[in-house]
N, C-alpha and C positions, 0 to 999 in steps of 0.2 A: 666972120662970127667966130669966137675962143671955141679950142676945143675943152669940153671939161671932164671931169675926172669919170663921169657916170659914161660919156660917149666913147672914152678910152677904153673901161673895162668892155665895154660891148662888143668894139671893134675888133680887140685882141683875145677876145674868148669864144672859141669856135663851138657854135650853137647850133642846130638845128633850126629851120624857119620859126617853128614855134613849139611851147608846151603847155601842155592841157593837164589840168587837173579837174577829175568829174567824182565829186561826192554825190552817192546815192542813196539813201537809208534800208537799212532791211523792209520796214512798214510800207517805205515805197516801191521797193519791189514785188512784195507780197499784194501790196493795192493792185499793182497792174497786173501781175499774173490772175488773179481774182477775177478782172476787168476779162482780160484775154481768154481765159479759160470758164464765161459766162456760157451754159447749156443753151442758153435762147440765142445767143450769138453764134457759137461754135459748136454745134452738137457733135462733130465729129471729133473734138480734141477730148470728149468726156468719154467717149468709149473705146476701153480697152480690150483685145484680143490677143491672147499671146500662146504658142503654141510650143513642146518643144516634143520632137518625134521620140516615140519609146518612152514618154516621160508623163505628160500630162497636156494640160489646157486650161489657163484663166480666162477667166470672161468678167470683166469688171464695168461698172460705171465708177468714172474718179469724182472725187473733188478738185478744187482748183492746187496745183502742187505750192509750196513753199518752201522759202529757204530760211537759214539761219546763218547768218554771218559767224565764222567760228573768231574767238579771240584770244585761245589761249598765247599765254605768253612764250612760252619756251618752244614755238612751232616758227620756222622760219619761212614756210610754204604759205602763200594766200591762199586759202581756200573756205570754203562754206561747204555747208548741207542742202544738199537738195531734196525734198521731201515729195516723192509720190504716194499721193493719199486715194485711199479705196473707201468709197460710199459704200458700193454696194458690191457683192460679187465672188465668185467661188473658183476652188482651182480642181479640176476630176481627174482624177488619177490610178491606173491600174494599182489595185491594193498588193496582188501578187501575180507574177506572170504565171504561173499554175493555175490558180483561180481564176482569172481573167476577168475578175470582178472589179465592177470601177467604185472607187470611193471619193466622196465629196467634201472638201472642207469650206466652210466658209469664211470669206477674206474680208467681210463686212468691218468698217474703220481702222481697217489695218495703214499704218505708214511705213513708207519702204525708205531708209536713208541711202543716198548717195554722197559721197565726199567729191565736189566739185574745185577745180583750181583754176586759177583766173590771177597767175604770175606771169610776167609777158615772154618768159623763156617757154612754157607751156604753151601759152595762146600761140605763140608762132610758129609751132610746129603742126604739120599735116595731121589728119587722125588717122590712128592705125586704123587700118582695114581687115585686121585679123579678126 
């Protein structure tokens, strides 16, 4: 069997065992998030409570999160916006330390965005625990 030009290039080129390209659309990711955060299937995922000592407490019911893939042409960082979506809820905090009164702020319908990077270098690093 004669060695072809393709065989020669594959043999002389140092590649890993395989290469993989994964293409997932923003719509498909958001569809999966809607299923994953279905209140009938996973009620614990839609319940939110976070307390900041000396500051206040947030309690809410969440709508499914969603992502927006960033397509800015001037950025080299691969990132997306991840949105935490509040269906209903409130943030209770002390209005003034002297008065000791508690104020309540409605957070119904709020969307809180976070930038999420997914480049290979960032994903390879262990999470920062600070």
